C-alpha positions as CSV (number, residue, x, y, z in Angstrom):
1,X,0.0,0.0,0.0
2,X,1.5,3.3,-1.1
3,X,1.5,6.3,1.2
4,X,1.5,9.7,-0.1
5,X,2.5,12.8,1.8
6,X,1.4,16.3,1.1
7,X,3.6,19.2,1.9
8,X,1.3,21.9,3.2
9,X,4.1,24.5,3.4
10,X,4.0,27.2,0.9
11,X,6.6,27.6,-1.8
12,X,7.9,30.9,-0.4
13,X,8.3,29.4,3.1
14,X,10.2,26.4,1.7
15,X,12.5,28.8,-0.2
16,X,13.1,30.8,2.9
17,X,14.0,27.7,4.9
18,X,16.5,26.6,2.2
19,X,18.2,30.0,2.1
20,X,18.4,30.0,5.8
21,X,19.9,26.6,5.9
22,X,22.5,27.5,3.3
23,X,23.4,30.7,5.1
24,X,23.8,28.8,8.4
25,X,26.1,26.3,6.7
26,X,28.2,28.9,5.0
27,X,28.4,30.9,8.2
28,X,29.8,27.9,10.0
29,X,32.3,27.4,7.2
30,X,33.4,31.0,7.2
31,X,33.6,31.0,11.0
32,X,35.9,28.0,11.0
33,X,38.0,29.5,8.2
34,X,38.2,32.8,10.2
35,X,39.2,30.9,13.3
36,X,41.9,29.0,11.5
37,X,43.2,32.2,9.9
38,X,43.2,34.0,13.3
39,X,45.1,31.1,14.9
40,X,47.6,31.1,12.0
41,X,48.1,34.8,12.3
42,X,48.6,34.6,16.1
43,X,51.2,31.9,15.6
44,X,53.0,34.0,13.1
45,X,53.0,37.0,15.4
46,X,54.3,34.9,18.2
47,X,57.1,33.6,16.0
48,X,58.0,37.1,14.9
49,X,58.0,38.4,18.5
50,X,60.2,35.5,19.5
51,X,62.6,36.2,16.7
52,X,62.7,39.9,17.6
53,X,63.5,38.9,21.2
54,X,66.3,36.7,20.0
55,X,67.7,39.5,17.8
56,X,67.5,41.9,20.8
57,X,69.4,39.5,22.9
58,X,72.0,38.9,20.2
59,X,72.4,42.7,19.7
60,X,72.9,43.2,23.4
61,X,75.6,40.5,23.5
62,X,77.2,41.9,20.3
63,X,77.0,45.6,21.5
64,X,80.4,45.5,23.5
65,X,82.1,43.9,20.5
66,X,80.6,46.5,18.2
67,X,81.8,49.3,20.5
68,X,85.2,47.7,20.7
69,X,85.4,47.5,16.9
70,X,84.3,51.1,16.6
71,X,87.0,52.2,19.1
72,X,89.6,50.2,17.3
73,X,88.7,51.9,14.0
74,X,88.9,55.3,15.7
75,X,92.3,54.5,17.2
76,X,93.5,53.2,13.8
77,X,92.4,56.4,12.2
78,X,94.2,58.4,14.9
79,X,97.4,56.4,14.4
80,X,97.2,56.8,10.7
81,X,96.9,60.5,11.0
82,X,99.7,60.6,13.6
83,X,102.0,58.6,11.3
84,X,101.1,60.8,8.4
85,X,101.9,63.9,10.4
86,X,105.1,62.4,11.8
87,X,106.1,61.4,8.2
88,X,105.5,64.9,7.0
89,X,107.5,66.4,9.8
90,X,110.4,64.0,9.2
91,X,110.3,64.7,5.4
92,X,110.2,68.4,6.0
93,X,113.1,68.1,8.5
94,X,115.1,66.0,6.0
95,X,114.4,68.5,3.2
96,X,116.0,71.2,5.4
97,X,119.3,69.2,5.8
98,X,121.0,70.4,2.6
99,X,120.2,74.0,3.4
100,X,121.6,73.6,6.9
101,X,124.8,72.1,5.5
102,X,125.2,74.9,3.0
103,X,124.6,77.4,5.8
104,X,127.5,75.8,7.8
105,X,129.8,76.1,4.7
106,X,128.7,79.7,4.1
107,X,129.4,80.5,7.8
108,X,133.0,79.1,7.6
109,X,133.5,81.0,4.4
110,X,132.5,84.3,6.1
111,X,134.8,83.5,9.0
112,X,137.8,83.3,6.7
113,X,137.5,87.1,5.9
114,X,137.6,86.7,2.2
115,X,140.5,84.3,2.0
116,X,138.2,81.5,0.8
117,X,135.6,81.7,-2.0
118,X,133.2,79.0,-3.0
119,X,132.8,78.4,-6.8
120,X,130.3,75.6,-6.8
121,X,129.0,72.7,-4.7
122,X,127.2,69.5,-5.3
123,X,124.8,67.5,-3.1
124,X,124.3,63.8,-3.7
125,X,122.5,61.0,-1.9
126,X,124.2,57.7,-1.5
127,X,121.5,55.2,-2.4
128,X,119.7,53.7,-5.5
129,X,117.3,56.7,-5.6
130,X,120.0,59.3,-5.4
131,X,119.4,62.8,-6.4
132,X,121.8,65.8,-6.7
133,X,121.6,69.5,-6.9
134,X,124.3,71.9,-8.1
135,X,124.7,75.6,-7.8
136,X,127.0,78.3,-8.8
137,X,128.5,81.1,-6.7
138,X,125.3,83.1,-7.0
139,X,123.1,80.5,-5.4
140,X,123.7,79.7,-1.8
141,X,121.3,76.7,-1.7
142,X,120.6,73.6,-3.7
143,X,117.2,72.0,-4.3
144,X,116.9,68.3,-3.5
145,X,114.5,65.5,-2.7
146,X,116.6,63.5,-0.2
147,X,115.4,60.9,2.1
148,X,116.9,60.3,5.5
149,X,120.2,58.7,4.1
150,X,123.8,59.6,4.0
151,X,124.4,62.9,2.2
152,X,127.6,63.9,0.4
153,X,128.5,67.5,-0.1
154,X,131.3,68.4,-2.5
155,X,132.6,71.9,-2.3
156,X,134.8,73.5,-5.0
157,X,136.4,76.8,-4.2
158,X,139.4,79.1,-4.4
159,X,141.6,80.2,-1.5
160,X,144.5,82.6,-1.1
161,X,146.9,79.9,0.1
162,X,147.0,76.4,1.7
163,X,146.7,77.9,5.2
164,X,143.3,79.4,4.4
165,X,142.2,76.0,3.0
166,X,143.4,74.2,6.2
167,X,141.6,76.6,8.4
168,X,138.4,76.2,6.3
169,X,138.6,72.4,6.5
170,X,139.3,72.5,10.2
171,X,136.4,74.8,10.8
172,X,134.0,72.4,9.0
173,X,135.3,69.5,11.1
174,X,134.9,71.5,14.3
175,X,131.2,72.0,13.7
176,X,130.7,68.3,14.7
177,X,127.9,68.0,12.2
178,X,129.7,66.2,9.4
179,X,130.7,62.6,9.8
180,X,133.8,63.3,7.8
181,X,135.5,66.2,6.0
182,X,138.3,65.5,3.5
183,X,140.4,67.7,1.3
184,X,140.4,65.9,-2.0
185,X,142.7,68.2,-3.9
186,X,144.5,71.5,-3.7
187,X,146.1,72.9,-6.9
188,X,147.9,76.2,-7.2
189,X,147.0,78.5,-10.1
190,X,147.2,82.1,-11.0
191,X,144.1,84.3,-11.3
192,X,144.3,88.0,-12.2
193,X,148.1,87.8,-11.8
194,X,147.6,86.5,-8.2
195,X,148.7,83.2,-6.8
196,X,145.7,81.2,-5.6
197,X,144.8,77.6,-4.6
198,X,141.9,75.8,-6.2
199,X,140.6,73.1,-3.9
200,X,137.9,70.4,-3.6
201,X,136.5,69.4,-0.2
202,X,134.1,66.5,0.4
203,X,131.9,66.4,3.5
204,X,129.7,63.5,4.4
205,X,126.6,63.8,6.6
C-alpha cells in the first residue's frame, strides 16, 4: 500500500528555509575559516616576536664587540693621522738638511774674511734613488728631494793659500755636524796675476 505525503508549506516558506539553511552552513564554514586564519596569524605574530626577542638578545651581546670595533677603528684612524703627520715632519726636516749644511759652509767662508771663496757645490744621496743639486756662486742653496740617508757635499772653491784651506777644512770639522770632512785636492793656479789655490773638499753627513 503506497502512502502519499502532502507538503502543506508554501513555496515561499520552503525557499526561505532553504536559504536560511545555506546561510547557516556557509556561516559555520566561514567562521571556522576565520578561526583558522586567526590562529595562524597569532602563531606568526608569536614567532615574529620570539625572533625579535632573540635578535635583541644577540644585539645586546654583540654591542660590546661592536663598540670595541668602533673604538679600534677610531684608534686606527688616529694612528694613521699621527703617522702621516710624523712622516710629514720627518720629510720636512730632511728637506732642510741640505740648506743647513750649506749654511754651515757659508758660515765658515764668512769667518775666513775673504781668504776663501766657493765656486760651486754638489749635493748627492748615497742610495739607489740618489738625487743631486748643483749651484754656482750666485746660489747659496741647492734643491733636492733627499730621504733620510747619507748625504755627500762636494765643495769647490778658491783660497788665497794652503793655510786658508786648512783653516776652512778644520772649521768644517769643528762643527761636529759632518761625519767626515776630507780635502780631496788642492792645486795652485794664477788668477788675475795673483797666486791662488783651487781646492775640492768632500763632506759627508
